[in-house]
C-alpha positions in Angstrom: 19.3 -16.1 -1.9 17.2 -17.5 1.0 15.7 -14.1 1.5 14.7 -13.8 -2.2 13.2 -17.3 -2.1 11.2 -16.5 1.0 10.0 -13.2 -0.4 9.0 -14.9 -3.7 7.1 -17.5 -1.8 5.3 -14.8 0.2 4.5 -12.8 -2.9 6.7 -10.0 -1.6 9.6 -10.1 -4.0 8.7 -6.7 -5.5 8.5 -5.1 -2.1 12.0 -6.5 -1.2 13.4 -5.2 -4.5 11.8 -1.8 -4.0 13.4 -1.7 -0.5 16.8 -2.5 -1.9 16.4 0.1 -4.7 15.5 2.7 -2.1 18.4 1.7 0.0 20.7 2.4 -3.0 19.0 5.6 -4.0 18.7 7.1 -0.5 21.8 5.7 1.3 24.0 4.7 -1.6 24.0 1.2 -0.1 26.2 -1.3 -1.8 24.5 -4.4 -3.0 25.8 -7.4 -4.9 25.8 -7.2 -8.7 23.4 -10.1 -9.1 21.0 -8.5 -6.7 21.2 -5.2 -8.5 20.5 -7.0 -11.7 17.3 -8.4 -10.2 16.4 -4.9 -9.1 17.0 -3.4 -12.5 15.0 -6.1 -14.4 11.9 -6.0 -12.3 9.1 -4.5 -14.4 7.7 -1.2 -13.1 10.1 -1.0 -10.2 11.7 2.3 -11.4 8.4 4.0 -11.5 7.4 2.7 -8.0 10.8 3.8 -6.7 10.3 7.3 -8.2 6.8 7.6 -6.6 8.2 6.4 -3.2 11.2 8.8 -3.4 9.0 11.7 -4.4 6.7 11.0 -1.5 9.5 10.7 1.0 11.2 13.9 -0.2 8.1 16.0 -0.3 6.9 15.1 3.2 3.4 15.6 1.9 0.7 13.0 2.7 -0.2 10.9 -0.3 -3.7 11.3 -1.7 -5.8 8.3 -1.0 -6.2 7.4 -4.7 -2.4 7.6 -5.4 -1.6 5.7 -2.2 -4.1 2.9 -3.1 -2.7 2.7 -6.7 0.9 2.5 -5.3 0.0 -0.3 -2.9 -1.9 -2.3 -5.5 1.0 -2.0 -7.9 3.4 -3.2 -5.2 1.5 -6.4 -4.7 2.4 -9.2 -7.1 -0.5 -11.5 -6.8 -4.2 -10.9 -7.5 -5.2 -12.6 -4.3 -3.0 -10.1 -2.3 -4.5 -7.2 -4.2 -7.9 -8.4 -3.4 -6.9 -8.9 0.3 -5.6 -5.3 0.4 -8.9 -3.9 -1.1 -11.0 -6.0 1.3 -9.0 -4.8 4.3 -9.2 -1.2 3.1 -13.0 -1.5 2.6 -13.9 -3.2 5.9 -11.2 -2.4 8.5 -12.4 0.5 10.6 -10.1 3.6 10.7 -9.8 6.4 13.2 -12.2 8.4 11.0 -14.9 5.6 11.4 -14.5 5.7 15.2 -14.9 9.5 15.1 -17.9 9.5 12.6 -19.9 7.0 14.7 -19.6 7.1 18.4 -20.7 3.6 19.6 -20.4 2.0 23.0 -17.5 -0.5 23.3 -19.8 -3.4 23.4 -21.0 -2.5 19.9 -17.5 -1.9 18.4 -17.8 -4.9 16.0 -20.5 -2.8 14.2 -17.7 -0.5 12.9 -16.8 -3.3 10.4 -20.3 -3.1 8.9 -20.5 0.7 9.0 -17.2 1.4 7.3 -18.2 0.4 3.7 -21.3 2.6 4.0 -19.3 5.5 5.3 -16.9 5.2 2.4 -19.7 5.0 -0.1 -21.3 8.1 1.4 -18.0 9.9 1.2 -17.5 8.9 -2.4 -21.1 10.0 -3.3 -20.6 13.4 -1.6 -17.4 14.0 -3.5 -19.1 13.2 -6.8 -22.1 15.4 -5.9 -24.5 12.5 -5.7 -25.8 13.2 -2.2 
């Protein structure tokens, strides 16, 4: 109960329930009936579990669009969804470091360059460049 309360306060209850569902599906874990009831009644959890299981079983990397959609659906609060999108848009990735070779003293500029690199990538995929 304390774990559920903490997860609820943190906005991570759906993540906890998904983890429990996957533990049952993958490892046939035994969980208490009242906990299983909470897992079963969580809206959209069956679909999230199916997506996660499919990804785990295929071993294929998720497409960016599907991965983003999964992570957004996993978050319960609008503020947490916004935080995820903001981090995704502004936190430099390995690809950013490879695309722009900057000296270490200018590494903070990667945070500014990332949104532009993403926009250029999107434009090139849509044939706008």
